[in-house]
N, CA, C, O and the ligand as a Tripos MOL2 file, in Angstrom:
@<TRIPOS>MOLECULE
protein
  293   291    74     0     0
PROTEIN
NO_CHARGES

@<TRIPOS>ATOM
      1 N         -70.7380   74.3400 -242.9320 N.3       1 MET1
      2 CA        -71.1540   72.9560 -243.4460 C.3       1 MET1
      3 C         -71.6120   73.0380 -244.8870 C.2       1 MET1
      4 O         -72.5650   73.7500 -245.2030 O.2       1 MET1
      5 N         -70.9550   72.3330 -245.7350 N.am      2 LYS2
      6 CA        -71.3640   72.3550 -247.1310 C.3       2 LYS2
      7 C         -72.4710   71.3360 -247.3440 C.2       2 LYS2
      8 O         -72.6410   70.3240 -246.6640 O.2       2 LYS2
      9 N         -73.2150   71.7450 -248.3970 N.am      3 HIS3
     10 CA        -74.2340   70.7590 -248.8040 C.3       3 HIS3
     11 C         -73.7050   69.4770 -249.3500 C.2       3 HIS3
     12 O         -72.7010   69.4990 -250.0620 O.2       3 HIS3
     13 N         -74.2700   68.4420 -249.0850 N.am      4 ARG4
     14 CA        -73.8090   67.1740 -249.6540 C.3       4 ARG4
     15 C         -74.6450   66.7820 -250.9240 C.2       4 ARG4
     16 O         -75.7750   66.2970 -250.8770 O.2       4 ARG4
     17 N         -74.0050   67.0310 -251.9530 N.am      5 HIS5
     18 CA        -74.5910   66.7170 -253.3320 C.3       5 HIS5
     19 C         -73.8760   65.5490 -253.9510 C.2       5 HIS5
     20 O         -72.8940   65.6910 -254.6800 O.2       5 HIS5
     21 N         -74.4010   64.3880 -253.6330 N.am      6 HIS6
     22 CA        -73.7240   63.1520 -254.1050 C.3       6 HIS6
     23 C         -73.9620   63.0740 -255.6200 C.2       6 HIS6
     24 O         -73.0400   62.6980 -256.3430 O.2       6 HIS6
     25 N         -75.1290   63.4030 -256.1240 N.am      7 HIS7
     26 CA        -75.4760   63.3390 -257.4180 C.3       7 HIS7
     27 C         -76.1920   64.5130 -257.9320 C.2       7 HIS7
     28 O         -77.4210   64.4940 -258.0050 O.2       7 HIS7
     29 N         -75.4510   65.6080 -258.3200 N.am      8 PRO8
     30 CA        -76.1060   66.7480 -258.6610 C.3       8 PRO8
     31 C         -76.9810   66.6750 -259.9270 C.2       8 PRO8
     32 O         -76.5410   66.0290 -260.8780 O.2       8 PRO8
     33 N         -78.1450   67.2610 -260.0200 N.am      9 CYS9
     34 CA        -78.9550   67.0760 -261.2010 C.3       9 CYS9
     35 C         -78.6760   68.1380 -262.1980 C.2       9 CYS9
     36 O         -78.5140   69.3160 -261.8760 O.2       9 CYS9
     37 N         -78.6210   67.6710 -263.4870 N.am     10 PRO10
     38 CA        -78.3940   68.6450 -264.5950 C.3      10 PRO10
     39 C         -79.3870   69.7500 -264.6210 C.2      10 PRO10
     40 O         -79.0670   70.8040 -265.1710 O.2      10 PRO10
     41 N         -80.5590   69.6150 -264.0820 N.am     11 THR11
     42 CA        -81.5320   70.6210 -264.0950 C.3      11 THR11
     43 C         -81.1770   71.8320 -263.1030 C.2      11 THR11
     44 O         -81.6870   72.9490 -263.1940 O.2      11 THR11
     45 N         -80.2880   71.4730 -262.2020 N.am     12 GLY12
     46 CA        -79.8690   72.5250 -261.2760 C.3      12 GLY12
     47 C         -80.8050   72.6970 -260.0600 C.2      12 GLY12
     48 O         -80.5810   73.5160 -259.1690 O.2      12 GLY12
     49 N         -81.8830   71.8560 -260.0850 N.am     13 LYS13
     50 CA        -82.9070   72.0230 -259.0860 C.3      13 LYS13
     51 C         -82.3830   71.2630 -257.8240 C.2      13 LYS13
     52 O         -81.5210   70.3860 -257.8950 O.2      13 LYS13
     53 N         -82.9660   71.6670 -256.6800 N.am     14 VAL14
     54 CA        -82.7240   71.0020 -255.4010 C.3      14 VAL14
     55 C         -83.1190   69.5350 -255.5780 C.2      14 VAL14
     56 O         -84.2380   69.2420 -256.0000 O.2      14 VAL14
     57 N         -82.2210   68.6240 -255.2620 N.am     15 ARG15
     58 CA        -82.5560   67.1500 -255.4090 C.3      15 ARG15
     59 C         -82.7470   66.5250 -254.0590 C.2      15 ARG15
     60 O         -81.9910   66.7630 -253.1180 O.2      15 ARG15
     61 N         -83.7960   65.7040 -253.9890 N.am     16 PHE16
     62 CA        -84.1070   64.9400 -252.7400 C.3      16 PHE16
     63 C         -83.8060   63.4790 -253.1010 C.2      16 PHE16
     64 O         -84.0650   63.0570 -254.2280 O.2      16 PHE16
     65 N         -83.2620   62.7070 -252.1530 N.am     17 PRO17
     66 CA        -82.8800   61.3620 -252.5240 C.3      17 PRO17
     67 C         -84.0070   60.3360 -252.6780 C.2      17 PRO17
     68 O         -83.8500   59.2730 -253.2780 O.2      17 PRO17
     69 N         -85.1670   60.7230 -252.0930 N.am     18 ASP18
     70 CA        -86.1640   59.8320 -252.1450 C.3      18 ASP18
     71 C         -87.5750   60.5520 -251.9590 C.2      18 ASP18
     72 O         -87.6580   61.7280 -251.6060 O.2      18 ASP18
     73 N         -88.6130   59.7890 -252.2110 N.am     19 HIS19
     74 CA        -89.9900   60.4590 -252.0930 C.3      19 HIS19
     75 C         -90.3240   61.0980 -250.7390 C.2      19 HIS19
     76 O         -90.8860   62.1890 -250.6520 O.2      19 HIS19
     77 N         -89.9340   60.3310 -249.6540 N.am     20 GLN20
     78 CA        -90.2300   60.7890 -248.3840 C.3      20 GLN20
     79 C         -89.5660   62.1800 -248.0590 C.2      20 GLN20
     80 O         -90.1710   63.0880 -247.4890 O.2      20 GLN20
     81 N         -88.2080   62.2560 -248.4970 N.am     21 ALA21
     82 CA        -87.5170   63.4880 -248.3080 C.3      21 ALA21
     83 C         -88.1830   64.6410 -249.0460 C.2      21 ALA21
     84 O         -88.2460   65.7530 -248.5220 O.2      21 ALA21
     85 N         -88.6810   64.3940 -250.2490 N.am     22 ALA22
     86 CA        -89.3740   65.4360 -251.0400 C.3      22 ALA22
     87 C         -90.6550   65.9610 -250.3960 C.2      22 ALA22
     88 O         -91.0000   67.1420 -250.3730 O.2      22 ALA22
     89 N         -91.3890   64.8010 -249.8160 N.am     23 VAL23
     90 CA        -92.6310   65.1330 -249.1210 C.3      23 VAL23
     91 C         -92.4190   66.0200 -247.8830 C.2      23 VAL23
     92 O         -93.1380   66.9850 -247.6260 O.2      23 VAL23
     93 N         -91.4050   65.6310 -247.1540 N.am     24 ASP24
     94 CA        -90.9930   66.3660 -245.9640 C.3      24 ASP24
     95 C         -90.7690   67.7390 -246.2790 C.2      24 ASP24
     96 O         -91.2200   68.6030 -245.5280 O.2      24 ASP24
     97 N         -90.0910   68.0570 -247.3550 N.am     25 ALA25
     98 CA        -89.7650   69.4660 -247.8400 C.3      25 ALA25
     99 C         -91.0850   70.0740 -248.2550 C.2      25 ALA25
    100 O         -91.3130   71.2480 -247.9630 O.2      25 ALA25
    101 N         -91.8970   69.4100 -248.8650 N.am     26 LEU26
    102 CA        -93.1900   69.9730 -249.3110 C.3      26 LEU26
    103 C         -93.9660   70.3790 -248.1130 C.2      26 LEU26
    104 O         -94.6170   71.4240 -248.1280 O.2      26 LEU26
    105 N         -93.9270   69.6110 -247.0870 N.am     27 HIS27
    106 CA        -94.6640   69.9370 -245.8160 C.3      27 HIS27
    107 C         -94.0890   71.1920 -245.1290 C.2      27 HIS27
    108 O         -94.8080   71.9950 -244.5350 O.2      27 HIS27
    109 N         -92.7330   71.3180 -245.2460 N.am     28 LYS28
    110 CA        -92.1050   72.5080 -244.7150 C.3      28 LYS28
    111 C         -92.5270   73.7670 -245.4940 C.2      28 LYS28
    112 O         -92.7040   74.8360 -244.9100 O.2      28 LYS28
    113 N         -92.6790   73.6270 -246.7830 N.am     29 ALA29
    114 CA        -93.0090   74.7030 -247.6570 C.3      29 ALA29
    115 C         -94.4790   75.1040 -247.3200 C.2      29 ALA29
    116 O         -94.7990   76.2880 -247.2080 O.2      29 ALA29
    117 N         -95.3120   74.1330 -247.1700 N.am     30 GLN30
    118 CA        -96.7120   74.3200 -246.8070 C.3      30 GLN30
    119 C         -96.8430   75.1120 -245.4450 C.2      30 GLN30
    120 O         -97.5900   76.0780 -245.2930 O.2      30 GLN30
    121 N         -96.0690   74.6080 -244.5350 N.am     31 THR31
    122 CA        -96.0410   75.2610 -243.2170 C.3      31 THR31
    123 C         -95.5850   76.7480 -243.2870 C.2      31 THR31
    124 O         -96.1190   77.6240 -242.6060 O.2      31 THR31
    125 N         -94.5350   76.9800 -244.1790 N.am     32 ALA32
    126 CA        -94.0040   78.2940 -244.3090 C.3      32 ALA32
    127 C         -95.0710   79.2350 -244.9300 C.2      32 ALA32
    128 O         -95.1800   80.4050 -244.5620 O.2      32 ALA32
    129 N         -95.8720   78.6630 -245.9120 N.am     33 ARG33
    130 CA        -96.9220   79.4330 -246.4570 C.3      33 ARG33
    131 C         -98.0140   79.7690 -245.4300 C.2      33 ARG33
    132 O         -98.5550   80.8740 -245.3960 O.2      33 ARG33
    133 N         -98.3120   78.7560 -244.5920 N.am     34 ASN34
    134 CA        -99.3910   78.9800 -243.6350 C.3      34 ASN34
    135 C         -98.9890   80.1420 -242.6210 C.2      34 ASN34
    136 O         -99.8020   81.0140 -242.3150 O.2      34 ASN34
    137 N         -97.8430   80.1100 -242.1760 N.am     35 PHE35
    138 CA        -97.2950   81.1120 -241.2830 C.3      35 PHE35
    139 C         -97.2880   82.4800 -241.9110 C.2      35 PHE35
    140 O         -97.6980   83.4560 -241.2840 O.2      35 PHE35
    141 N         -96.8250   82.5650 -243.1470 N.am     36 ALA36
    142 CA        -96.7550   83.8080 -243.9770 C.3      36 ALA36
    143 C         -98.1510   84.3570 -244.1510 C.2      36 ALA36
    144 O         -98.3640   85.5650 -244.0510 O.2      36 ALA36
    145 N         -99.1320   83.4580 -244.4170 N.am     37 ASP37
    146 CA       -100.4670   83.8500 -244.5360 C.3      37 ASP37
    147 C        -101.1190   84.4570 -243.3250 C.2      37 ASP37
    148 O        -101.8400   85.4550 -243.3560 O.2      37 ASP37
    149 N        -100.7910   83.7450 -242.2260 N.am     38 GLN38
    150 CA       -101.3200   84.3020 -240.9500 C.3      38 GLN38
    151 C        -100.7520   85.6750 -240.6510 C.2      38 GLN38
    152 O        -101.4330   86.5250 -240.0780 O.2      38 GLN38
    153 N         -99.5440   85.8850 -241.0250 N.am     39 ASP39
    154 CA        -98.8900   87.1390 -240.7490 C.3      39 ASP39
    155 C         -99.1270   88.2090 -241.8400 C.2      39 ASP39
    156 O         -98.7200   89.3620 -241.6980 O.2      39 ASP39
    157 N         -99.8090   87.7810 -242.9520 N.am     40 GLY40
    158 CA       -100.1130   88.6450 -244.0360 C.3      40 GLY40
    159 C         -98.8960   89.1880 -244.8360 C.2      40 GLY40
    160 O         -98.8850   90.2920 -245.3810 O.2      40 GLY40
    161 N         -97.8750   88.2980 -244.8490 N.am     41 VAL41
    162 CA        -96.7510   88.6080 -245.6440 C.3      41 VAL41
    163 C         -96.6110   87.7300 -246.8720 C.2      41 VAL41
    164 O         -97.1370   86.6170 -246.8850 O.2      41 VAL41
    165 N         -95.9290   88.1850 -247.8920 N.am     42 PRO42
    166 CA        -95.6810   87.3530 -249.0150 C.3      42 PRO42
    167 C         -94.7870   86.1470 -248.6990 C.2      42 PRO42
    168 O         -93.9480   86.1810 -247.7990 O.2      42 PRO42
    169 N         -94.9920   85.1450 -249.4330 N.am     43 CYS43
    170 CA        -94.1300   83.9220 -249.1860 C.3      43 CYS43
    171 C         -93.5970   83.4360 -250.5300 C.2      43 CYS43
    172 O         -94.3300   83.3880 -251.5170 O.2      43 CYS43
    173 N         -92.3250   83.0780 -250.5590 N.am     44 SER44
    174 CA        -91.7950   82.6360 -251.8710 C.3      44 SER44
    175 C         -91.9340   81.1430 -252.0580 C.2      44 SER44
    176 O         -91.6300   80.6010 -253.1210 O.2      44 SER44
    177 N         -92.3920   80.4960 -251.0250 N.am     45 ARG45
    178 CA        -92.4280   79.0490 -251.1270 C.3      45 ARG45
    179 C         -93.6960   78.6340 -251.9000 C.2      45 ARG45
    180 O         -94.7930   78.7180 -251.3470 O.2      45 ARG45
    181 N         -93.5830   78.2230 -253.0690 N.am     46 ARG46
    182 CA        -94.8230   77.9050 -253.9030 C.3      46 ARG46
    183 C         -94.8600   76.4870 -254.3340 C.2      46 ARG46
    184 O         -95.6960   76.1190 -255.1580 O.2      46 ARG46
    185 N         -93.9420   75.6260 -253.7860 N.am     47 GLU47
    186 CA        -93.9270   74.2490 -254.1900 C.3      47 GLU47
    187 C         -95.2260   73.5400 -253.7580 C.2      47 GLU47
    188 O         -95.6350   73.5890 -252.5980 O.2      47 GLU47
    189 N         -95.8340   72.8970 -254.7210 N.am     48 VAL48
    190 CA        -97.0870   72.1000 -254.3240 C.3      48 VAL48
    191 C         -97.0330   70.6470 -254.4640 C.2      48 VAL48
    192 O         -97.8600   69.9160 -253.9190 O.2      48 VAL48
    193 N         -95.9490   70.1610 -255.2790 N.am     49 ARG49
    194 CA        -95.9430   68.7130 -255.4110 C.3      49 ARG49
    195 C         -94.5810   68.3740 -255.7780 C.2      49 ARG49
    196 O         -93.7920   69.1970 -256.2440 O.2      49 ARG49
    197 N         -94.3040   67.1130 -255.5570 N.am     50 SER50
    198 CA        -93.0340   66.4780 -255.8880 C.3      50 SER50
    199 C         -93.1040   65.5590 -257.0490 C.2      50 SER50
    200 O         -94.1790   65.0240 -257.3190 O.2      50 SER50
    201 N         -91.9980   65.3230 -257.7870 N.am     51 TYR51
    202 CA        -92.0650   64.4750 -258.8600 C.3      51 TYR51
    203 C         -90.6120   63.8400 -258.9680 C.2      51 TYR51
    204 O         -89.6010   64.4180 -258.5670 O.2      51 TYR51
    205 N         -90.6280   62.5550 -259.5720 N.am     52 GLU52
    206 CA        -89.2730   61.8830 -259.6420 C.3      52 GLU52
    207 C         -88.7160   62.3900 -261.0280 C.2      52 GLU52
    208 O         -89.3550   62.4990 -262.0740 O.2      52 GLU52
    209 N         -87.3900   62.6760 -260.8100 N.am     53 CYS53
    210 CA        -86.7480   63.1690 -262.0450 C.3      53 CYS53
    211 C         -86.0890   62.0960 -262.8730 C.2      53 CYS53
    212 O         -85.3600   61.2350 -262.3820 O.2      53 CYS53
    213 N         -86.3880   62.1950 -264.1800 N.am     54 THR54
    214 CA        -85.8340   61.1770 -265.0570 C.3      54 THR54
    215 C         -84.3340   61.2310 -265.3750 C.2      54 THR54
    216 O         -83.6800   60.3030 -265.8500 O.2      54 THR54
    217 N         -83.8550   62.5210 -265.0250 N.am     55 GLN55
    218 CA        -82.3960   62.6830 -265.3140 C.3      55 GLN55
    219 C         -81.4550   62.2240 -264.1980 C.2      55 GLN55
    220 O         -80.4020   61.6240 -264.4160 O.2      55 GLN55
    221 N         -81.9200   62.5570 -262.9680 N.am     56 CYS56
    222 CA        -81.0540   62.1910 -261.8480 C.3      56 CYS56
    223 C         -81.5690   61.0750 -260.9600 C.2      56 CYS56
    224 O         -80.9280   60.6470 -260.0000 O.2      56 CYS56
    225 N         -82.8130   60.6060 -261.3460 N.am     57 LYS57
    226 CA        -83.5010   59.6220 -260.5130 C.3      57 LYS57
    227 C         -83.7620   59.9730 -259.1700 C.2      57 LYS57
    228 O         -84.1560   59.1450 -258.3490 O.2      57 LYS57
    229 N         -83.5380   61.3030 -258.8760 N.am     58 GLY58
    230 CA        -83.9740   61.7790 -257.5540 C.3      58 GLY58
    231 C         -85.3640   62.4250 -257.5950 C.2      58 GLY58
    232 O         -86.1800   62.1450 -258.4740 O.2      58 GLY58
    233 N         -85.5950   63.2750 -256.6370 N.am     59 TRP59
    234 CA        -86.8960   63.9570 -256.5670 C.3      59 TRP59
    235 C         -86.7430   65.4080 -256.4640 C.2      59 TRP59
    236 O         -85.8180   65.9220 -255.8360 O.2      59 TRP59
    237 N         -87.7250   66.1240 -257.1300 N.am     60 HIS60
    238 CA        -87.6650   67.5780 -257.0850 C.3      60 HIS60
    239 C         -89.0280   68.0850 -256.7200 C.2      60 HIS60
    240 O         -90.0130   67.3560 -256.8280 O.2      60 HIS60
    241 N         -89.1080   69.4150 -256.2560 N.am     61 LEU61
    242 CA        -90.3340   69.9680 -256.0020 C.3      61 LEU61
    243 C         -90.6680   70.9060 -257.1190 C.2      61 LEU61
    244 O         -89.7680   71.4450 -257.7630 O.2      61 LEU61
    245 N         -91.9280   71.1180 -257.3670 N.am     62 THR62
    246 CA        -92.3520   72.0130 -258.4180 C.3      62 THR62
    247 C         -93.5750   72.8510 -257.9950 C.2      62 THR62
    248 O         -94.3710   72.3550 -257.1980 O.2      62 THR62
    249 N         -93.7540   73.9760 -258.4360 N.am     63 SER63
    250 CA        -94.9140   74.8060 -258.1490 C.3      63 SER63
    251 C         -96.0270   74.5720 -259.1380 C.2      63 SER63
    252 O         -97.1010   75.1620 -259.0160 O.2      63 SER63
    253 N         -95.7940   73.7320 -260.1030 N.am     64 ARG64
    254 CA        -96.7650   73.3670 -261.1110 C.3      64 ARG64
    255 C         -97.7200   72.2860 -260.5150 C.2      64 ARG64
    256 O         -97.2920   71.3850 -259.7930 O.2      64 ARG64
    257 N         -99.0530   72.4220 -260.8570 N.am     65 ALA65
    258 CA        -99.9750   71.4690 -260.3090 C.3      65 ALA65
    259 C         -99.8700   70.1150 -260.8940 C.2      65 ALA65
    260 O        -100.2440   69.1420 -260.2380 O.2      65 ALA65
    261 N         -99.3800   69.9870 -262.1000 N.am     66 THR66
    262 CA        -99.2050   68.7390 -262.7360 C.3      66 THR66
    263 C         -97.6760   68.4710 -262.9750 C.2      66 THR66
    264 O         -96.8840   69.3980 -263.1430 O.2      66 THR66
    265 N         -97.3180   67.1860 -262.9800 N.am     67 PRO67
    266 CA        -95.8490   66.9620 -263.1960 C.3      67 PRO67
    267 C         -95.4510   67.3130 -264.6880 C.2      67 PRO67
    268 O         -96.2620   67.2300 -265.6100 O.2      67 PRO67
    269 N         -94.1530   67.7050 -264.8490 N.am     68 PRO68
    270 CA        -93.7700   68.0220 -266.2410 C.3      68 PRO68
    271 C         -93.8580   66.7540 -267.0350 C.2      68 PRO68
    272 O         -93.4870   65.6550 -266.6210 O.2      68 PRO68
    273 N         -94.3800   66.9990 -268.2080 N.am     69 GLN69
    274 CA        -94.5800   65.8110 -269.0860 C.3      69 GLN69
    275 C         -93.6740   66.0260 -270.3550 C.2      69 GLN69
    276 O         -93.5660   67.1310 -270.8870 O.2      69 GLN69
    277 N         -93.0720   64.9680 -270.7750 N.am     70 SER70
    278 CA        -92.2700   64.9600 -271.9650 C.3      70 SER70
    279 C         -93.2120   64.9370 -273.0820 C.2      70 SER70
    280 O         -94.2100   64.2160 -273.0550 O.2      70 SER70
    281 N         -92.9070   65.7570 -274.1360 N.am     71 ARG71
    282 CA        -93.6780   65.9710 -275.2700 C.3      71 ARG71
    283 C         -93.7320   64.6850 -276.0970 C.2      71 ARG71
    284 O         -92.7020   64.0720 -276.3760 O.2      71 ARG71
    285 N         -94.9220   64.2950 -276.4760 N.am     72 PRO72
    286 CA        -95.0520   63.0700 -277.3520 C.3      72 PRO72
    287 C         -94.3030   63.3140 -278.7080 C.2      72 PRO72
    288 O         -94.4250   64.3840 -279.3050 O.2      72 PRO72
    289 N         -93.5660   62.3450 -279.1480 N.am     73 ALA73
    290 CA        -92.7540   62.5360 -280.3700 C.3      73 ALA73
    291 C         -93.6930   62.6950 -281.6180 C.2      73 ALA73
    292 O         -93.2100   62.8640 -282.7370 O.2      73 ALA73
    293 ZN        -83.1870   65.6870 -261.3510 Zn       74 ZN74
@<TRIPOS>BOND
     1     1     2 1
     2     2     3 1
     3     3     4 2
     4     3     5 am
     5     5     6 1
     6     6     7 1
     7     7     8 2
     8     7     9 am
     9     9    10 1
    10    10    11 1
    11    11    12 2
    12    11    13 am
    13    13    14 1
    14    14    15 1
    15    15    16 2
    16    15    17 am
    17    17    18 1
    18    18    19 1
    19    19    20 2
    20    19    21 am
    21    21    22 1
    22    22    23 1
    23    23    24 2
    24    23    25 am
    25    25    26 1
    26    26    27 1
    27    27    28 2
    28    27    29 am
    29    29    30 1
    30    30    31 1
    31    31    32 2
    32    31    33 am
    33    33    34 1
    34    34    35 1
    35    35    36 2
    36    35    37 am
    37    37    38 1
    38    38    39 1
    39    39    40 2
    40    39    41 am
    41    41    42 1
    42    42    43 1
    43    43    44 2
    44    43    45 am
    45    45    46 1
    46    46    47 1
    47    47    48 2
    48    47    49 am
    49    49    50 1
    50    50    51 1
    51    51    52 2
    52    51    53 am
    53    53    54 1
    54    54    55 1
    55    55    56 2
    56    55    57 am
    57    57    58 1
    58    58    59 1
    59    59    60 2
    60    59    61 am
    61    61    62 1
    62    62    63 1
    63    63    64 2
    64    63    65 am
    65    65    66 1
    66    66    67 1
    67    67    68 2
    68    67    69 am
    69    69    70 1
    70    70    71 1
    71    71    72 2
    72    71    73 am
    73    73    74 1
    74    74    75 1
    75    75    76 2
    76    75    77 am
    77    77    78 1
    78    78    79 1
    79    79    80 2
    80    79    81 am
    81    81    82 1
    82    82    83 1
    83    83    84 2
    84    83    85 am
    85    85    86 1
    86    86    87 1
    87    87    88 2
    88    87    89 am
    89    89    90 1
    90    90    91 1
    91    91    92 2
    92    91    93 am
    93    93    94 1
    94    94    95 1
    95    95    96 2
    96    95    97 am
    97    97    98 1
    98    98    99 1
    99    99   100 2
   100    99   101 am
   101   101   102 1
   102   102   103 1
   103   103   104 2
   104   103   105 am
   105   105   106 1
   106   106   107 1
   107   107   108 2
   108   107   109 am
   109   109   110 1
   110   110   111 1
   111   111   112 2
   112   111   113 am
   113   113   114 1
   114   114   115 1
   115   115   116 2
   116   115   117 am
   117   117   118 1
   118   118   119 1
   119   119   120 2
   120   119   121 am
   121   121   122 1
   122   122   123 1
   123   123   124 2
   124   123   125 am
   125   125   126 1
   126   126   127 1
   127   127   128 2
   128   127   129 am
   129   129   130 1
   130   130   131 1
   131   131   132 2
   132   131   133 am
   133   133   134 1
   134   134   135 1
   135   135   136 2
   136   135   137 am
   137   137   138 1
   138   138   139 1
   139   139   140 2
   140   139   141 am
   141   141   142 1
   142   142   143 1
   143   143   144 2
   144   143   145 am
   145   145   146 1
   146   146   147 1
   147   147   148 2
   148   147   149 am
   149   149   150 1
   150   150   151 1
   151   151   152 2
   152   151   153 am
   153   153   154 1
   154   154   155 1
   155   155   156 2
   156   155   157 am
   157   157   158 1
   158   158   159 1
   159   159   160 2
   160   159   161 am
   161   161   162 1
   162   162   163 1
   163   163   164 2
   164   163   165 am
   165   165   166 1
   166   166   167 1
   167   167   168 2
   168   167   169 am
   169   169   170 1
   170   170   171 1
   171   171   172 2
   172   171   173 am
   173   173   174 1
   174   174   175 1
   175   175   176 2
   176   175   177 am
   177   177   178 1
   178   178   179 1
   179   179   180 2
   180   179   181 am
   181   181   182 1
   182   182   183 1
   183   183   184 2
   184   183   185 am
   185   185   186 1
   186   186   187 1
   187   187   188 2
   188   187   189 am
   189   189   190 1
   190   190   191 1
   191   191   192 2
   192   191   193 am
   193   193   194 1
   194   194   195 1
   195   195   196 2
   196   195   197 am
   197   197   198 1
   198   198   199 1
   199   199   200 2
   200   199   201 am
   201   201   202 1
   202   202   203 1
   203   203   204 2
   204   203   205 am
   205   205   206 1
   206   206   207 1
   207   207   208 2
   208   207   209 am
   209   209   210 1
   210   210   211 1
   211   211   212 2
   212   211   213 am
   213   213   214 1
   214   214   215 1
   215   215   216 2
   216   215   217 am
   217   217   218 1
   218   218   219 1
   219   219   220 2
   220   219   221 am
   221   221   222 1
   222   222   223 1
   223   223   224 2
   224   223   225 am
   225   225   226 1
   226   226   227 1
   227   227   228 2
   228   227   229 am
   229   229   230 1
   230   230   231 1
   231   231   232 2
   232   231   233 am
   233   233   234 1
   234   234   235 1
   235   235   236 2
   236   235   237 am
   237   237   238 1
   238   238   239 1
   239   239   240 2
   240   239   241 am
   241   241   242 1
   242   242   243 1
   243   243   244 2
   244   243   245 am
   245   245   246 1
   246   246   247 1
   247   247   248 2
   248   247   249 am
   249   249   250 1
   250   250   251 1
   251   251   252 2
   252   251   253 am
   253   253   254 1
   254   254   255 1
   255   255   256 2
   256   255   257 am
   257   257   258 1
   258   258   259 1
   259   259   260 2
   260   259   261 am
   261   261   262 1
   262   262   263 1
   263   263   264 2
   264   263   265 am
   265   265   266 1
   266   266   267 1
   267   267   268 2
   268   267   269 am
   269   269   270 1
   270   270   271 1
   271   271   272 2
   272   271   273 am
   273   273   274 1
   274   274   275 1
   275   275   276 2
   276   275   277 am
   277   277   278 1
   278   278   279 1
   279   279   280 2
   280   279   281 am
   281   281   282 1
   282   282   283 1
   283   283   284 2
   284   283   285 am
   285   285   286 1
   286   286   287 1
   287   287   288 2
   288   287   289 am
   289   289   290 1
   290   290   291 1
   291   291   292 2
@<TRIPOS>SUBSTRUCTURE
     1 MET1         2 RESIDUE 1 A MET
     2 LYS2         6 RESIDUE 1 A LYS
     3 HIS3        10 RESIDUE 1 A HIS
     4 ARG4        14 RESIDUE 1 A ARG
     5 HIS5        18 RESIDUE 1 A HIS
     6 HIS6        22 RESIDUE 1 A HIS
     7 HIS7        26 RESIDUE 1 A HIS
     8 PRO8        30 RESIDUE 1 A PRO
     9 CYS9        34 RESIDUE 1 A CYS
    10 PRO10       38 RESIDUE 1 A PRO
    11 THR11       42 RESIDUE 1 A THR
    12 GLY12       46 RESIDUE 1 A GLY
    13 LYS13       50 RESIDUE 1 A LYS
    14 VAL14       54 RESIDUE 1 A VAL
    15 ARG15       58 RESIDUE 1 A ARG
    16 PHE16       62 RESIDUE 1 A PHE
    17 PRO17       66 RESIDUE 1 A PRO
    18 ASP18       70 RESIDUE 1 A ASP
    19 HIS19       74 RESIDUE 1 A HIS
    20 GLN20       78 RESIDUE 1 A GLN
    21 ALA21       82 RESIDUE 1 A ALA
    22 ALA22       86 RESIDUE 1 A ALA
    23 VAL23       90 RESIDUE 1 A VAL
    24 ASP24       94 RESIDUE 1 A ASP
    25 ALA25       98 RESIDUE 1 A ALA
    26 LEU26      102 RESIDUE 1 A LEU
    27 HIS27      106 RESIDUE 1 A HIS
    28 LYS28      110 RESIDUE 1 A LYS
    29 ALA29      114 RESIDUE 1 A ALA
    30 GLN30      118 RESIDUE 1 A GLN
    31 THR31      122 RESIDUE 1 A THR
    32 ALA32      126 RESIDUE 1 A ALA
    33 ARG33      130 RESIDUE 1 A ARG
    34 ASN34      134 RESIDUE 1 A ASN
    35 PHE35      138 RESIDUE 1 A PHE
    36 ALA36      142 RESIDUE 1 A ALA
    37 ASP37      146 RESIDUE 1 A ASP
    38 GLN38      150 RESIDUE 1 A GLN
    39 ASP39      154 RESIDUE 1 A ASP
    40 GLY40      158 RESIDUE 1 A GLY
    41 VAL41      162 RESIDUE 1 A VAL
    42 PRO42      166 RESIDUE 1 A PRO
    43 CYS43      170 RESIDUE 1 A CYS
    44 SER44      174 RESIDUE 1 A SER
    45 ARG45      178 RESIDUE 1 A ARG
    46 ARG46      182 RESIDUE 1 A ARG
    47 GLU47      186 RESIDUE 1 A GLU
    48 VAL48      190 RESIDUE 1 A VAL
    49 ARG49      194 RESIDUE 1 A ARG
    50 SER50      198 RESIDUE 1 A SER
    51 TYR51      202 RESIDUE 1 A TYR
    52 GLU52      206 RESIDUE 1 A GLU
    53 CYS53      210 RESIDUE 1 A CYS
    54 THR54      214 RESIDUE 1 A THR
    55 GLN55      218 RESIDUE 1 A GLN
    56 CYS56      222 RESIDUE 1 A CYS
    57 LYS57      226 RESIDUE 1 A LYS
    58 GLY58      230 RESIDUE 1 A GLY
    59 TRP59      234 RESIDUE 1 A TRP
    60 HIS60      238 RESIDUE 1 A HIS
    61 LEU61      242 RESIDUE 1 A LEU
    62 THR62      246 RESIDUE 1 A THR
    63 SER63      250 RESIDUE 1 A SER
    64 ARG64      254 RESIDUE 1 A ARG
    65 ALA65      258 RESIDUE 1 A ALA
    66 THR66      262 RESIDUE 1 A THR
    67 PRO67      266 RESIDUE 1 A PRO
    68 PRO68      270 RESIDUE 1 A PRO
    69 GLN69      274 RESIDUE 1 A GLN
    70 SER70      278 RESIDUE 1 A SER
    71 ARG71      282 RESIDUE 1 A ARG
    72 PRO72      286 RESIDUE 1 A PRO
    73 ALA73      290 RESIDUE 1 A ALA
    74 ZN74       293 GROUP 0 **** ****
């Protein structure tokens, strides 16, 4: 089964169609971290928040605590 990428993002990041989908993925990442922590193993899932992408109008996850900000001109 191939991934369905209707509107790939120029950033190359995984794109979620809406906020709810991004939140669901965040929760899965959180759960993965919790299980890894219980087992004392490293976990590569570090996403902590979702943000709406200005380029693809979709949603992405980031490990940064604050959303990416465009630099003031
Ligand atoms: Zn995007």
